[in-house]
C-alpha positions in Angstrom: 0.0 0.0 0.0 1.5 3.3 -1.0 1.8 6.2 1.5 -0.1 9.4 0.8 1.9 12.5 0.9 0.8 16.0 0.2 3.2 18.9 -0.8 2.4 22.6 -1.1 4.3 25.8 -1.8 3.3 29.2 -0.8 5.0 32.5 -2.0 4.6 36.1 -1.2 7.1 38.7 -2.5 10.5 37.0 -1.4 9.1 34.7 1.2 8.7 31.0 0.4 7.0 28.4 2.6 7.2 24.6 1.5 4.9 22.3 3.4 4.8 18.6 3.4 2.1 16.5 5.1 3.0 12.8 5.6 1.0 10.2 7.6 2.4 10.2 11.2 1.7 11.0 14.8 1.0 14.8 14.6 4.6 16.1 14.8 5.0 19.6 13.5 8.6 20.4 12.4 9.6 23.9 11.2 13.0 24.5 9.7 14.1 21.2 11.3 13.1 22.3 14.8 10.0 21.1 16.8 7.1 23.7 16.9 7.6 24.0 20.7 11.3 25.1 20.0 10.6 27.3 17.1 7.6 29.2 18.5 7.7 30.5 22.1 4.1 31.9 22.3 1.2 29.5 22.7 -0.9 31.8 20.4 1.5 31.2 17.5 1.4 27.5 18.1 -2.4 27.6 18.1 -2.5 29.5 14.8 -0.3 26.7 13.3 -2.4 23.8 14.6 -5.8 25.5 13.8 -6.3 24.3 10.2 -5.4 20.7 11.4 -7.8 20.8 14.2 -10.6 22.2 12.0 -10.2 19.5 9.4 -9.9 16.8 12.1 -6.5 15.7 10.9 -4.4 16.8 13.9 -2.5 13.7 15.1 -3.0 11.9 11.8 -0.2 13.7 9.8 3.2 15.0 10.5 3.9 18.5 9.2 7.3 19.3 7.8 7.7 23.0 6.9 10.5 24.9 5.5 10.2 28.6 5.5 12.6 31.3 4.0 12.5 35.1 3.5 10.0 37.6 4.6 
Protein backbone atom coordinates (compact mmCIF):
# COMPACT_ATOMS: atom_id res chain seq x y z
CA UNK A 1 0.00 0.00 0.00
CA UNK A 2 1.47 3.36 -1.01
CA UNK A 3 1.82 6.18 1.47
CA UNK A 4 -0.18 9.35 0.80
CA UNK A 5 1.91 12.53 0.91
CA UNK A 6 0.80 16.09 0.26
CA UNK A 7 3.15 18.88 -0.83
CA UNK A 8 2.40 22.60 -1.11
CA UNK A 9 4.33 25.78 -1.78
CA UNK A 10 3.26 29.27 -0.79
CA UNK A 11 4.96 32.43 -2.01
CA UNK A 12 4.60 36.11 -1.22
CA UNK A 13 7.15 38.65 -2.44
CA UNK A 14 10.48 37.08 -1.45
CA UNK A 15 9.07 34.72 1.21
CA UNK A 16 8.64 31.03 0.41
CA UNK A 17 6.99 28.33 2.53
CA UNK A 18 7.20 24.66 1.57
CA UNK A 19 4.89 22.32 3.47
CA UNK A 20 4.79 18.54 3.40
CA UNK A 21 2.10 16.43 5.10
CA UNK A 22 2.97 12.80 5.66
CA UNK A 23 1.06 10.18 7.65
CA UNK A 24 2.37 10.16 11.19
CA UNK A 25 1.74 11.01 14.82
CA UNK A 26 1.05 14.74 14.59
CA UNK A 27 4.59 16.08 14.88
CA UNK A 28 5.08 19.59 13.52
CA UNK A 29 8.61 20.42 12.42
CA UNK A 30 9.51 23.91 11.17
CA UNK A 31 12.97 24.47 9.70
CA UNK A 32 14.16 21.21 11.29
CA UNK A 33 13.02 22.27 14.78
CA UNK A 34 9.94 21.09 16.72
CA UNK A 35 7.11 23.59 16.95
CA UNK A 36 7.68 24.09 20.70
CA UNK A 37 11.28 25.08 20.05
CA UNK A 38 10.51 27.25 17.01
CA UNK A 39 7.63 29.25 18.50
CA UNK A 40 7.71 30.54 22.06
CA UNK A 41 4.17 31.90 22.27
CA UNK A 42 1.20 29.53 22.64
CA UNK A 43 -0.92 31.78 20.39
CA UNK A 44 1.46 31.18 17.48
CA UNK A 45 1.40 27.43 18.06
CA UNK A 46 -2.40 27.56 18.16
CA UNK A 47 -2.49 29.41 14.82
CA UNK A 48 -0.33 26.71 13.21
CA UNK A 49 -2.44 23.86 14.60
CA UNK A 50 -5.82 25.48 13.86
CA UNK A 51 -6.26 24.23 10.24
CA UNK A 52 -5.41 20.68 11.34
CA UNK A 53 -7.87 20.89 14.22
CA UNK A 54 -10.66 22.24 12.02
CA UNK A 55 -10.20 19.48 9.44
CA UNK A 56 -9.89 16.81 12.16
CA UNK A 57 -6.45 15.74 10.92
CA UNK A 58 -4.41 16.77 13.97
CA UNK A 59 -2.57 13.64 15.08
CA UNK A 60 -2.94 11.86 11.74
CA UNK A 61 -0.22 13.72 9.82
CA UNK A 62 3.27 14.97 10.50
CA UNK A 63 3.87 18.47 9.17
CA UNK A 64 7.30 19.30 7.77
CA UNK A 65 7.68 23.00 6.94
CA UNK A 66 10.59 24.91 5.47
CA UNK A 67 10.21 28.69 5.46
CA UNK A 68 12.60 31.29 4.01
CA UNK A 69 12.52 35.04 3.54
CA UNK A 70 10.03 37.61 4.57
